[in-house]
C-alpha positions as CSV (number, residue, x, y, z in Angstrom):
1,M,0.0,0.0,0.0
2,A,1.5,3.3,-1.0
3,L,1.3,6.2,1.4
4,A,-0.1,9.5,0.1
5,R,2.3,12.3,0.7
6,P,0.6,15.1,2.6
7,V,0.7,18.7,1.3
8,F,1.8,21.1,3.9
9,F,2.5,24.3,2.0
10,T,-0.2,25.5,-0.3
11,A,1.1,29.1,-0.1
12,R,4.5,30.5,0.8
13,T,4.8,30.5,4.6
14,R,7.6,31.8,6.7
15,V,9.9,28.9,7.8
16,T,12.0,29.1,10.9
17,P,15.1,27.1,11.9
18,V,13.0,25.9,14.9
19,Q,10.5,24.3,12.5
20,I,13.3,22.5,10.8
21,K,14.7,21.2,14.1
22,R,11.3,19.9,15.1
23,A,10.8,18.2,11.7
24,I,14.2,16.5,12.1
25,Y,13.3,15.3,15.6
26,H,10.0,14.1,14.3
27,A,11.6,12.3,11.3
28,K,14.2,10.6,13.6
29,S,11.4,9.4,15.9
30,L,9.4,7.9,13.0
31,C,12.4,6.1,11.4
32,E,12.2,3.1,13.6
33,D,10.9,0.7,10.9
34,T,7.9,2.8,9.9
35,P,6.8,3.6,6.4
36,N,6.3,7.3,7.4
37,C,10.0,7.7,7.7
38,K,10.5,8.7,4.0
39,I,7.7,11.2,4.2
40,A,9.1,12.8,7.4
41,W,12.5,13.3,5.8
42,E,10.9,14.8,2.6
43,I,9.2,17.3,4.9
44,V,12.6,18.2,6.4
45,E,14.0,18.6,2.9
46,E,11.2,20.9,1.9
47,L,11.5,23.0,5.0
48,T,15.2,23.3,4.5
49,A,14.8,24.3,0.8
50,E,12.2,26.9,1.7
51,L,14.4,28.4,4.4
52,A,17.3,28.6,1.9
53,R,15.0,30.2,-0.7
54,Q,13.8,32.8,1.9
55,H,17.4,33.7,2.7
56,E,18.3,34.1,-0.9
57,E,15.2,36.3,-1.4
58,E,16.3,38.5,1.6
59,L,19.8,38.8,0.2
60,Y,18.4,39.8,-3.2
61,D,16.1,42.3,-1.7
62,Q,19.0,43.9,0.2
63,T,21.3,44.0,-2.8
64,S,18.8,45.1,-5.4
65,K,17.8,48.4,-3.7
66,P,19.0,51.4,-5.7
67,W,22.0,53.2,-4.5
68,P,21.3,56.4,-2.6
69,T,21.7,59.5,-4.7
70,S,23.2,62.7,-3.4
71,K,21.0,65.7,-3.9
72,S,23.9,68.1,-3.5
73,Q,25.4,67.5,-6.9
């Protein structure tokens, strides 16, 4: 019997490092010969990827702002 993979993120949500730590703990606790182990680790992977994407977006937002112009030219 195949397990259906649950959908957790339908829209972009803010991910925190604490959520990732909790997901890792949850995955480790499920990985004692249970079929949900793979799903739990996929969730960890998705959370980690989303956090990385958010960091990249923040860096882009910081570097893409126009340079301040001097009005005394």
